[in-house]
N, C-alpha and C positions, 0 to 999 in steps of 0.2 A: 424143848416143854418140861416143864419144872416134874422130877418125880414126884412129891403129892398131888396137885394138879392132874398128872395123868390117874393116878391110880383112885383120884376122888371121879372123874370121870368113867372108867373101866370098872367101876361097882356098878352105877349106874347101870348100863349096857346089859349088866351078867344079869340085869334083874329080868330080863326076858325069858335066859336063860330056865331061874329060879320058879319062876310065877305058874308058870304050866303044870306043875304038881303040886302049888298051894292049891288047898282045897279053898270051897267059897261058898257062902252063907248067904240067905234070903234071896235068892233067884229060884225060881221053875223054869221046866222045860219051852216057856213061851217067851221066858226073855231072851231067846237069839243066842248071838254068840256070847263073845267076851265085850263089847261094848253094852250090851244088856243087864250081863251079870254087875259091871260096874255100877250102872246110871241105877240097878236096885239098890245096892250094897250103900250106894249113897243117898235115896230115897229113905232107906232104914234105919241107917244112924241117924239122918236128921231129924226123921219124924218121932223118934225115940229120944234124940234129947234138945229137940227145938232147934231150932230153924238158923437189829443189822448185821455181821463182820462177816472180812475172809481179809486174804493176802494182799491185796489190789494197793494200788497206790492212783490218788489221782488229783489236780490243783485246782484251786479259783480263788478267785482276787475278791475280797469283802473289807468292809472296813474295822478296823478294829481299835478301840480308843482316840480315835480321829485322825487315824493314819491307815495307810492299803499295804496291808498284809497279802502274801500267796499264803493259803492255807493247803496243807499237804498234808494226808492219810496215807501212813503207812500202818496196817494192817488195824490194830484196835485204837493207835495213837493219831493224836492230831498235834500239829506240829504248826508254830505260825514262823514263815520266812520272811526277812525284807527282803527289800526290791535286787541287795546285793545278794542272794543267796544266805543270810547270816541267818540258824534258826532263833528265833527272840524269846519262844515261847512252846514248850509242850503238856499240851492237855491230856492227863490221863482216862480211860473210858468213864473214871468216877465221876469226872469233874465236867468230862461235855457228855450233858445229858439231850437224847436226841431219839424223842419214839413216834418218831413218824407224821406225817400227815391226818391231816383232819380229815373224813370224808364220810358217805350217806351210804348206807347199805341198803335195800331192797331185796327181799327173799317173798317169791309164793313156790309151793311145792304142794305135792298128792304123794302119799304114802297107800298102801296096801297095807290093812293092818290085819294080821294072821289069826286066822278061823273069827272073822268078822268082815265087813266091806272095805271100808276107806275112811281115808279124814285128806281135810284139806290146810293148808297153815301160811298164812301170811305175818308180816313180819319188817318192821324198819325200825332201823338203827342208828344215829348218825353219833360221830365217835370225833374226838379232838385227839391234843396228843395225852391227856392226862383219863378223860374221862366222857363217859358212853351214855346215852339213855334206846332202850331199847322199847318198843311194842310192838306185841304179835296176840295175833289170835287163834288157835288151831278149831276145829270143825268137824267131829266126829258121826258118824254118820251107818245107821245098821238097821236094815232090815230085818223085821220080826219073824221068828213062827209063825206066827197068828196072822202074817202080813200086813202088822202095824207099821210101824216105822220107828228108831230111837234115834236120839242125837244127843251131844255133848256137844257145849262151846267154853272154851278156857282160854280166855283172858288173860295177861299177865302186863305189868306194865313196871321195866325194869333201870334202878340206876347202878351204872358200873364206876369205878375207880381202876384205873391201871394196876398192875400188882407187877408185871414183869418191865425190864429193863431194855436196852438196846439191842437190834439182832432182827431174825427172821419169827419171832410170837408177840405177838399180841393175847397179853392175859388181862381178863379184868375182872375183879371180886364183884358181885353184882347185890341187890337187894331190892325188894319193892314189891307189887302187892298182885295177887292170882284170883280169880274169878271162876268159878267152877259152877255150871248152870245146865242141868237136863231136863230135857222134855221127850213125851210119849204122845204121836201120833200131836205132833203141835202142840200140845199142852205143857205148860213149865213146871217141874215137878221140882226143884231144889235148886235152890239158888246160894249157893255156900263161896263165903270171903275169908283170903285169910294170907298170911305173908308168905313171900318167896324168896328164897336165898340161893346163890351156887356161884357155878364160876363162866364164863365164856370164855374160849380159847381160839386162834386160829395160828397158823404157822405153816410158813411157806415154803415149799420143796424148789424152787424154779418156778416154772411155770404153773406145777399145781400149787394147791392150797388144802392143808386139812384143818378143818374147821370141826369144833364140837363145844356141848355146855353140858352142864350137869348143876341140876336145881330140887332143892326138898323145899315143899311146899307143903306148909301146915293151917289147919280150918278146923275147925269148932266141931265138936262129939265126935272126938276123937278119928276124925280122919285127915290122912296123912297121903302124900302124895312124892312120889320122883320121876324124874324128869331128865332125860337122855339122849344126845344127839352124836353123832360119829361121820363125817362124811371130806367127799373130794372135792375141790370147784376148782375145773378148768375153766377158764376161760369166763362165760355166763351158766354153763350147767353146773350143777352139784346133784351127789348120790351119794346116797346114803344111808342111816339106820335109824331112827327114830321112836323110843321108849316112853312110856307113859304108864307109871304103873300104882294106882291106889291101893292102899293096905285092903279098904272093903272089895275087891275083886282083883280078879286076872289082868296082869300087865297088857296095855294095846303098845303092841309093836310090830315092826314090818317093814321093808325098804322103802325109800322114799326117792322121786327126784325132781326136781324143781329149776329155777330160775333164778341167778341170784344178779343184779344193779350194780 
């Protein structure tokens, strides 16, 4: 994992530790927990401004320039070997590009939000060797002190380009659009749209895989949001921590468990 990318993700995850100490405005006791304060902050802002490699070796046979050669991998180097064992070409890692197979990734998760209730997340990503498209939606729900209900829905659509080379790490630089919609007792409050940019990371550690995201969203009326996620995936089970921090309210953070297919 590249140090710069890892540091970006770490910064986003630290938002949960600092957000609790940040004072919030535009809220009252009836707003309930953290989600109520966030939605109140959004509504107040919008109403005031408008709306691979190792040391092992293996052989296989493939055609190369019309002839049959044996491919031998020694560490990070690839050798083209003739039938009599003569090495006809050596390919360094810089000229042998292999980013891995394409795949489809579906994730379903539920999160316990600290000082609030819960959130549900659904995401679907399609990757090939170099590009990634991902659609996701998260819904935060909370019961207010006055027995009312507050909710916020956050759908995002991202296009990504791979920035990591070969090896166990898959890293994508992403950009797209995000929408935040608040509701109180079923009635829509604010509906804001803005650009989103960040990184998606996956790093294999044998059977388990470390996964992470870090994104920033910029909406109108001075509203910004930072989103971070870090987890461990083993088989189809994934556990981790998710953070969503708007600058108009406290951070929505907590543990998450989900299934990844």
